[in-house]
FIPABA-795460 format. One line per field, with one value per residue: residue number from 0; x, y, z of N, C-alpha, C, CB in turn. Coordinates in steps of 0.2 Angstrom, whole numbers. Glycine has a CB too. Layout:
resi c(NUM  ...)
n.px c(X  ...)
n.py c(Y  ...)
n.pz c(Z  ...)
ca.px c(X  ...)
ca.py c(Y  ...)
ca.pz c(Z  ...)
c.px c(X  ...)
c.py c(Y  ...)
c.pz c(Z  ...)
cb.px c(X  ...)
cb.py c(Y  ...)
cb.pz c(Z  ...)
This chain:
resi c(0  1  2  3  4  5  6  7  8  9  10  11  12  13  14  15  16  17  18  19  20  21  22  23  24  25  26  27  28  29  30  31  32  33  34  35  36  37  38  39  40  41  42  43  44  45  46  47  48  49  50  51  52  53  54  55  56  57  58  59  60  61  62  63  64  65  66  67  68  69  70  71  72  73  74  75  76  77  78  79  80  81  82  83  84  85  86  87  88  89  90  91  92  93  94  95  96  97  98  99  100  101  102  103  104  105  106  107  108  109  110  111  112  113  114  115  116  117  118  119  120  121  122  123  124  125  126  127  128  129  130  131  132  133  134  135  136  137  138  139  140  141  142  143  144  145  146  147  148  149  150  151  152  153  154  155  156  157  158  159  160  161  162  163  164  165  166  167  168  169  170  171  172  173  174  175  176  177  178  179  180  181  182  183  184  185  186  187  188  189  190  191  192  193  194  195  196  197  198  199  200  201  202  203  204  205  206  207  208  209  210  211  212  213  214  215  216  217  218  219  220  221  222  223  224  225  226  227  228  229  230  231  232  233  234  235  236  237  238  239  240  241  242  243  244)
n.px c(4  10  19  11  6  17  21  10  12  24  20  11  19  27  18  14  26  27  16  19  31  25  17  27  33  23  22  33  30  20  27  35  25  20  32  32  41  48  47  50  42  35  30  24  25  11  11  22  29  42  47  48  41  47  48  59  60  69  73  82  98  111  102  90  73  73  67  67  65  65  68  66  73  70  79  76  74  70  64  74  85  102  107  107  94  92  94  89  90  80  84  100  109  118  129  140  138  131  131  138  135  126  116  114  111  123  121  129  138  131  123  130  127  111  101  89  75  82  86  77  66  62  72  82  77  77  91  94  88  97  110  108  104  116  128  142  146  143  153  164  163  167  181  189  189  190  183  170  155  155  168  173  163  164  177  175  165  172  183  178  164  155  155  151  138  133  133  124  112  110  107  95  87  86  80  68  62  57  46  33  32  26  21  33  28  13  9  -3  1  12  19  12  12  3  0  -6  -23  -36  -50  -50  -40  -41  -51  -45  -33  -39  -44  -33  -27  -37  -36  -24  -25  -34  -27  -17  -6  -14  -19  -18  -8  -8  -3  -2  1  4  -6  -7  -12  -3  -4  -5  -8  -14  -21  -31  -41  -41  -36  -24  -20  -4  3  3  7)
n.py c(-6  6  8  10  22  30  30  36  49  52  52  63  73  74  77  89  96  95  103  115  118  118  129  139  138  142  155  160  160  169  181  182  185  198  205  207  201  205  197  184  169  159  144  133  115  105  92  91  102  106  106  118  125  135  150  160  176  185  202  211  216  203  193  196  194  180  164  154  139  133  124  125  117  113  110  96  100  114  130  129  122  124  122  128  132  123  128  123  123  118  117  119  133  147  154  162  158  146  129  120  106  101  110  118  133  143  149  152  162  173  168  160  151  146  157  156  165  177  175  174  167  176  185  177  176  189  190  182  189  200  194  190  201  209  200  202  211  204  194  202  206  195  187  176  169  157  149  149  142  140  142  144  151  162  167  170  179  190  192  191  197  197  184  177  182  176  163  163  167  155  146  152  151  137  134  140  133  122  126  123  110  93  92  87  81  76  85  97  110  113  124  129  132  139  140  155  157  165  164  159  166  179  188  190  197  209  214  217  227  237  241  246  257  264  268  276  290  306  321  332  330  321  305  287  270  258  243  225  208  193  178  160  143  132  120  109  119  129  145  155  171  176  188  206  219)
n.pz c(0  4  -6  -17  -14  -13  -26  -33  -27  -34  -47  -47  -43  -55  -64  -60  -62  -76  -80  -75  -83  -96  -94  -93  -106  -114  -109  -115  -128  -129  -125  -137  -146  -141  -143  -156  -167  -182  -197  -194  -190  -178  -170  -157  -158  -159  -154  -146  -136  -134  -146  -159  -174  -187  -198  -207  -214  -225  -226  -230  -236  -240  -238  -243  -248  -245  -239  -226  -218  -202  -186  -169  -155  -139  -124  -113  -100  -101  -95  -86  -87  -91  -104  -120  -132  -148  -165  -180  -197  -211  -224  -233  -228  -232  -222  -210  -197  -198  -198  -212  -213  -203  -203  -193  -182  -174  -159  -148  -146  -142  -132  -121  -111  -105  -96  -85  -83  -87  -100  -115  -128  -138  -138  -144  -157  -161  -161  -172  -182  -182  -186  -198  -205  -205  -209  -210  -200  -189  -189  -187  -174  -167  -160  -164  -179  -183  -176  -180  -187  -201  -208  -221  -228  -220  -223  -237  -237  -231  -241  -254  -258  -268  -273  -261  -260  -272  -268  -257  -264  -271  -261  -256  -267  -268  -256  -257  -267  -261  -253  -255  -253  -248  -231  -219  -207  -198  -189  -184  -182  -190  -201  -215  -233  -246  -264  -271  -271  -279  -276  -263  -255  -260  -254  -241  -245  -251  -239  -232  -240  -240  -226  -226  -234  -227  -216  -222  -224  -223  -232  -224  -217  -207  -201  -202  -197  -208  -209  -208  -210  -207  -214  -211  -215  -204  -203  -213  -222  -213  -208  -200  -192  -189  -186  -184  -194)
ca.px c(0  14  23  6  5  23  21  5  15  29  16  8  24  29  12  14  32  26  11  23  35  21  15  33  34  17  24  39  27  16  32  36  19  20  38  31  48  47  50  51  36  36  24  26  22  5  12  28  30  49  49  44  42  48  50  63  59  74  70  87  105  112  97  83  68  74  63  71  61  69  65  69  73  72  81  71  73  69  70  78  92  107  108  104  90  95  90  91  87  78  89  107  109  125  130  146  136  127  135  136  134  120  112  112  114  127  119  132  142  127  120  135  122  104  100  82  72  85  86  71  66  61  79  85  74  80  98  93  87  103  116  106  104  122  133  149  147  143  159  169  163  170  188  193  184  191  178  164  152  156  174  174  159  166  182  172  162  177  187  174  157  151  155  147  131  130  131  118  107  109  103  89  83  85  75  61  59  54  41  26  33  22  24  36  25  6  7  -7  4  17  17  11  11  -1  0  -11  -29  -40  -56  -48  -35  -43  -54  -40  -29  -43  -45  -26  -27  -42  -34  -18  -28  -38  -21  -12  -6  -19  -16  -18  -1  -8  1  -4  5  0  -6  -10  -12  1  -8  -3  -13  -12  -24  -35  -47  -41  -30  -23  -16  1  6  0  12)
ca.py c(0  12  8  13  29  34  30  41  55  54  54  69  78  74  80  97  99  96  108  121  119  120  136  143  138  146  162  162  161  175  186  183  189  205  209  207  200  206  193  178  167  152  141  126  109  103  86  92  109  107  107  123  126  142  152  166  179  190  208  216  214  197  188  199  189  173  161  148  135  130  121  126  112  115  105  93  104  121  134  129  119  129  121  133  129  122  130  119  124  112  116  122  141  149  160  160  154  140  123  117  99  100  116  121  139  143  155  152  168  178  164  155  146  148  159  156  172  182  174  172  165  182  187  172  177  195  189  179  195  204  191  189  208  211  195  204  215  199  191  207  206  189  187  170  167  149  145  150  136  140  146  145  156  168  170  172  186  195  193  191  198  195  176  175  184  171  156  164  167  148  143  155  148  130  134  142  127  117  130  120  103  90  93  81  79  78  90  102  117  114  130  126  138  137  145  160  156  171  163  158  172  186  192  192  202  215  217  220  233  241  243  250  263  268  271  280  297  311  327  337  329  315  299  281  265  253  237  220  202  188  172  154  138  128  114  109  124  134  150  159  176  176  194  212  223)
ca.pz c(0  4  -12  -21  -12  -15  -34  -34  -26  -39  -53  -46  -44  -62  -68  -58  -65  -83  -81  -74  -88  -101  -93  -94  -113  -116  -108  -120  -135  -128  -126  -144  -149  -139  -146  -164  -170  -189  -202  -191  -187  -174  -166  -154  -160  -156  -151  -142  -135  -134  -153  -162  -181  -188  -204  -207  -221  -225  -229  -232  -237  -243  -238  -245  -251  -243  -235  -223  -213  -196  -180  -162  -151  -132  -120  -109  -93  -102  -96  -80  -89  -94  -111  -125  -137  -154  -170  -186  -204  -215  -230  -232  -227  -232  -217  -206  -191  -199  -200  -218  -212  -199  -204  -186  -181  -168  -155  -142  -145  -139  -127  -119  -107  -104  -89  -83  -81  -90  -107  -118  -135  -142  -139  -149  -163  -162  -163  -179  -186  -182  -189  -205  -208  -207  -207  -209  -194  -184  -188  -185  -167  -164  -160  -168  -184  -184  -172  -183  -189  -208  -209  -228  -229  -217  -227  -243  -235  -230  -246  -260  -256  -274  -273  -256  -262  -276  -264  -253  -268  -273  -255  -256  -273  -266  -250  -260  -271  -256  -249  -256  -252  -243  -224  -216  -201  -198  -184  -186  -181  -195  -205  -222  -237  -252  -269  -271  -275  -279  -272  -255  -252  -262  -249  -236  -248  -251  -232  -230  -244  -237  -220  -227  -237  -221  -212  -226  -222  -226  -235  -219  -213  -202  -203  -199  -199  -212  -205  -212  -207  -210  -213  -212  -214  -198  -204  -219  -222  -208  -209  -194  -193  -184  -184  -187  -196)
c.px c(4  18  18  6  11  23  16  8  20  25  13  13  27  24  13  20  31  21  15  28  31  19  21  34  29  19  29  35  23  21  34  31  19  26  37  38  46  51  52  45  38  30  26  22  16  6  18  30  38  52  45  46  42  50  53  62  64  72  75  94  106  106  90  79  69  69  66  66  67  65  69  68  75  74  75  69  72  63  75  85  96  109  104  100  94  91  93  87  85  82  95  106  116  126  136  144  132  131  133  134  128  115  110  115  117  125  124  137  138  124  125  131  116  103  92  80  76  85  79  71  66  68  83  83  77  88  98  93  94  109  114  106  111  127  140  150  147  149  165  169  165  178  191  188  185  186  171  162  154  162  175  169  161  172  180  169  167  182  184  167  153  150  151  140  129  129  125  112  105  105  96  84  81  80  68  58  56  48  35  27  28  25  27  33  17  4  3  -4  10  15  17  9  7  0  -6  -17  -34  -46  -55  -45  -37  -46  -50  -35  -33  -44  -38  -26  -31  -39  -28  -20  -31  -33  -16  -12  -11  -15  -15  -11  -2  -5  -2  0  1  0  -9  -9  -7  -2  -4  -8  -10  -15  -29  -41  -47  -35  -30  -18  -11  4  2  6  10)
c.py c(6  13  12  21  33  35  35  48  57  56  61  75  79  78  88  100  100  102  115  123  121  127  141  144  143  154  165  164  168  181  188  187  196  209  210  207  200  201  186  175  160  150  134  121  107  97  87  99  111  107  113  123  134  143  159  169  185  196  213  213  208  193  191  194  182  171  154  145  133  127  124  120  114  109  102  97  112  124  134  126  125  128  125  129  128  125  127  121  118  111  120  130  143  155  157  157  148  134  120  110  97  105  119  128  140  150  156  158  173  175  158  149  150  150  160  162  178  182  172  171  171  185  183  174  184  195  186  185  199  201  190  196  210  205  197  208  209  195  195  207  200  189  182  168  160  145  146  143  135  144  148  151  163  171  173  179  191  197  194  191  196  187  174  176  179  165  157  164  159  145  146  152  141  130  135  137  122  120  126  112  100  90  86  78  80  82  96  109  118  119  128  132  135  142  149  158  162  170  163  164  179  191  195  198  209  218  220  227  239  245  248  257  267  271  275  287  302  317  332  336  324  309  293  275  260  246  231  213  197  182  166  149  133  121  115  114  129  139  154  165  176  183  200  217  229)
c.pz c(0  -2  -17  -20  -14  -23  -36  -33  -31  -45  -53  -46  -51  -66  -67  -62  -73  -84  -80  -80  -94  -100  -95  -102  -116  -115  -113  -126  -134  -128  -133  -147  -147  -142  -153  -168  -178  -193  -200  -188  -184  -171  -163  -157  -156  -152  -146  -141  -134  -141  -156  -170  -182  -196  -204  -214  -220  -229  -231  -233  -241  -244  -239  -249  -250  -239  -232  -218  -208  -191  -174  -158  -144  -128  -115  -102  -94  -98  -90  -82  -92  -101  -115  -130  -144  -160  -177  -192  -207  -221  -228  -232  -227  -227  -212  -199  -192  -202  -207  -218  -208  -200  -198  -185  -174  -165  -149  -141  -141  -132  -125  -115  -106  -97  -88  -80  -84  -98  -110  -125  -140  -143  -144  -156  -166  -164  -170  -184  -187  -186  -196  -209  -210  -204  -206  -203  -188  -183  -186  -177  -164  -165  -165  -173  -186  -180  -174  -186  -197  -209  -216  -230  -226  -221  -234  -242  -234  -236  -253  -259  -262  -274  -267  -257  -267  -273  -260  -258  -270  -267  -255  -261  -271  -261  -253  -264  -267  -252  -249  -255  -247  -236  -222  -210  -202  -193  -187  -185  -186  -199  -212  -227  -243  -257  -269  -275  -274  -275  -265  -252  -254  -257  -243  -239  -249  -244  -230  -234  -241  -230  -221  -230  -232  -217  -215  -223  -226  -228  -230  -215  -208  -205  -199  -201  -203  -209  -210  -208  -211  -209  -214  -211  -209  -199  -210  -218  -217  -208  -202  -194  -187  -182  -187  -188  -200)
cb.px c(-5  20  25  0  4  30  19  -1  18  33  10  4  30  30  5  14  38  22  5  27  39  15  13  39  34  11  26  44  22  12  38  38  12  20  44  28  51  48  56  57  31  42  17  24  27  -1  14  34  27  53  48  46  35  54  44  70  52  81  66  88  108  118  97  84  69  81  56  78  58  74  65  66  77  65  87  73  79  67  67  75  90  113  106  109  84  97  91  91  91  71  85  111  105  127  124  150  132  121  135  141  140  122  105  114  108  134  112  137  144  121  113  140  126  98  103  80  73  92  92  65  61  56  83  84  67  80  101  88  82  106  117  99  100  124  132  150  141  137  161  167  155  167  191  195  185  198  178  164  145  150  180  173  152  169  187  168  157  182  192  177  155  154  162  149  131  136  137  118  108  116  107  89  87  91  77  61  65  59  40  23  40  21  19  44  28  2  14  -14  7  19  22  5  18  -8  1  -9  -32  -42  -60  -44  -28  -47  -60  -36  -27  -50  -47  -21  -28  -49  -32  -13  -33  -42  -18  -14  1  -24  -20  -24  1  -16  8  -11  8  3  -10  -7  -19  9  -14  4  -14  -15  -27  -37  -53  -42  -30  -21  -20  7  13  -6  18)
cb.py c(0  11  2  10  30  30  23  40  55  47  49  70  76  67  77  97  94  89  108  120  112  115  137  141  131  144  163  156  155  175  184  176  185  205  205  214  194  213  196  178  166  153  140  126  103  101  81  87  112  101  101  130  123  145  152  165  182  187  211  222  212  194  185  206  190  172  159  150  129  136  113  133  106  118  107  86  103  122  141  125  114  129  113  138  134  114  138  112  129  113  120  120  143  151  161  167  159  142  118  118  95  99  113  116  144  143  155  146  171  180  162  157  144  143  166  150  172  183  169  178  160  187  188  165  177  200  184  174  200  205  185  185  213  217  189  209  220  194  187  214  208  183  186  165  171  147  148  155  136  141  142  139  155  167  164  167  185  193  187  185  205  197  173  179  191  170  155  171  171  145  144  163  148  127  139  149  124  114  137  122  101  83  95  82  82  71  92  102  117  107  136  121  141  135  141  167  149  173  157  152  170  185  188  186  200  213  211  216  232  238  237  247  262  263  265  279  300  313  330  337  335  314  299  280  261  252  237  219  198  188  172  152  134  131  110  102  120  131  154  154  183  172  195  215  220)
cb.pz c(6  10  -15  -21  -4  -13  -37  -30  -19  -40  -54  -39  -39  -65  -66  -51  -64  -86  -76  -68  -90  -101  -86  -91  -116  -113  -101  -121  -136  -121  -121  -147  -147  -131  -144  -165  -168  -191  -205  -186  -193  -169  -171  -146  -161  -161  -156  -144  -128  -130  -157  -159  -185  -184  -209  -206  -221  -229  -224  -227  -230  -240  -230  -248  -259  -239  -239  -220  -216  -194  -180  -159  -154  -129  -115  -107  -89  -110  -97  -74  -95  -90  -112  -128  -139  -155  -171  -184  -208  -217  -236  -238  -221  -239  -212  -204  -186  -204  -194  -223  -209  -192  -208  -180  -182  -169  -154  -142  -152  -143  -128  -115  -100  -106  -88  -79  -73  -88  -109  -117  -136  -139  -132  -147  -163  -156  -158  -180  -183  -175  -186  -206  -203  -203  -212  -215  -192  -185  -195  -188  -165  -168  -153  -163  -191  -183  -165  -189  -188  -212  -207  -232  -226  -210  -229  -246  -229  -224  -247  -265  -254  -281  -273  -249  -265  -282  -260  -250  -275  -274  -249  -257  -279  -264  -245  -264  -276  -252  -252  -262  -249  -245  -219  -215  -195  -198  -181  -183  -174  -198  -204  -223  -240  -250  -276  -273  -272  -286  -275  -255  -254  -268  -245  -234  -255  -254  -227  -232  -251  -235  -215  -232  -242  -218  -208  -233  -223  -221  -241  -214  -210  -201  -202  -200  -192  -219  -199  -219  -206  -208  -217  -208  -221  -192  -198  -221  -221  -201  -215  -188  -192  -187  -186  -183  -199)
């Protein structure tokens, strides 16, 4: 009887710890929503909150018009574990901080270890923005370039920017060619893209245009921020807005 009671207590303790962890992970997601991280969209997996699906949209510099899918893998003890999250791209991405063999992004230069309560996932996404907006500046700030994940890309960026840009464009084209691939998982939170269909997406586009016109600067000098919804398909027949910009 005592063994049964002890086992029940252990199960209850594990359940409470899991609920507590799920709450903290949800809080991380809410912080990302409030920060409105431009050009990066993430959502936790429906089946496993320690795995997140993400898409990066480049808007300037070498990576302008890029679309890169990636996953965020949180350690089992997140966020109390000092192990930093892992970010892995689905396709090859040419960047000094992305390993050409594993497609993993090295964030250890900014996050040597995870500090619970001080480090947050929105900061990781902001760091992604920074290093893709200006990869040259990011390698200049690092003392030993031999420790970079892609030393060859780093050297090329420093010595022959045109050749580096050409390699980046190849990776962008390759990544975009897989945008409409069949999802590798049946997880309903996997971010799915569909080609534009006027009947389905037209009303949404019209709504975005209407809001932008309504918020356009007036002749009297008033100004307003253009807003619109970014939509992704989360499951068959259902589209969900992920950000307002």
